[in-house]
N, C-alpha and C positions, 0 to 999 in steps of 0.2 A: 504494500500500500504506500503510495506517495504521500508524504506529509506536506501540508501547506501551512502557512502562518496562521490561518483561521483555525486549524484543528490542533495546533501545538498546545493550546491552553485547555484542551479537553482531556480528561483522564477517566478511565474506567476502573471501577473498584467494586469489591463486594458491597452489596446493600446492607444497611444496618437499620435498627429500629428508629433512629433519629431521622431517617429519610421518609418515614411514613407519611407525614403531612404533605410533603412535596410530591410523593408518589401518587397520593390521592388526587392532587390537582392535575398531575400529568395524565393519569388514566382518565379522569373526568373529561379532560379536553378531547381525548380520542373517542370516548364514548359518545359525546355530543356530536362528533364528526361521523358517527357510525362506523368507526374503524376498529374499535375494540368492544368486547362485551363488558358490561358493568362488573365491577369488583367491589365487594364490601371491604371495609377496613380490616375485618378479620381475615378475609381471603388474601388481601395484600400482605398482612402481617405473616400469614403462613408461607407466602412466597419469598419473603425477605431472606431467610437462611440459605436459599438456593438462588438468590437473585443478584443482579449486578446493575449498577447505576453508572451513567455517564454524567460527569460533573464539569461545569464550566463556571469559574468564578463562584464556587460553592453553591451553585444552582444546579439542581437535578434536571438535566436536559434529555435524558434517555433512560430506559429501563428494559430489562428482559429477565426472565426467571426460567429455571429448569424445574418442571414438575415431574417428579419421579413416580411412575406408576408401578414399576416392578424392577427386578434385577435385569430385565431385558429391555424395558421400554420407558422412555421419558419424552416430554414435550417441551418445546420452547414456548413459553407463555408470555402474554402481555408485552410483546415487543412494541416499544413506542419511542420515537425520537421527535422532539419538537421540530416543526417545519423549517425553521431558520437554521437548523443544524443538520438537516438531511443532506445526503450527497457528499458527506465528508468522511464516510467510513465508520461512523459511530455505530450504526445498526449492525454492521458486519462485526465490529469488535465485541458488541454485546452478545451476538449469536455465537461467536467463537468462544467466549468465556463459558457460555452454557454447554457447548459441545465439549470443551476441555474438562468441565466438571463431570460430564457424563463419562468421559474417558477415565478420569481419576477414580470414578466409582464403578468402573467395569460394566457400564450399561451398554448393551449391544446396539440399540437403535434409538435415535432421536428423531421425533417427527415435529412438524410444524403445520398447523391449520391456518391458512392465510388466504387473503384475497390478492396478495402480491406474490404469486408464485415465481415470477422472474427474479425478484430479490433473493428468495431462498435458493433458487437454482444457482444463482451466482455465488452463494455461500456453500455450494456442494450438495445441496439437497436434491432429490429427484422423486419422481412419482412412483418408481418401483425400487425394490431392493434386490440384491442378488437372489436368484431363484424365482424372479418375477413376482415377488410378494407385493401386493398393493393394499392400501387402506381403502375400505369402503364404508359408507356412512348411511344412516337413515335418520331423518329428522322426525322427532316425536311430537313437536309442537311448532306452530308458526311464529311465535314471538318468544323472546328470551326475557 
């Protein structure tokens, strides 16, 4: 990744409880934009131990978490980067931190449910896994 002066002041670190208020604001923005599903404070608090934040001037400008379902499967959850910081590699860094955590925990597969499959494909995700395994879904209700 090429660094530019704009992204030199952005750092990615593990999330902590003190980030909760800013995370709520960040997620709320993307919920209003219909880009993320709503998350309660308790849900966000549960994601923090497995989450990462991007920070610029002590402001949380991005977030992603790894939700671990089993020893085999985890999901990148609640990926969000404020619009003015998009296109600078912040989302990619957050996703990579989640994947690295999965590797450290010996999780075999990491999935992402997204409306921006191009971004996740650029991060190494694909629609199939070796052996042609695919994820299939059924929606149980019309609204969340």
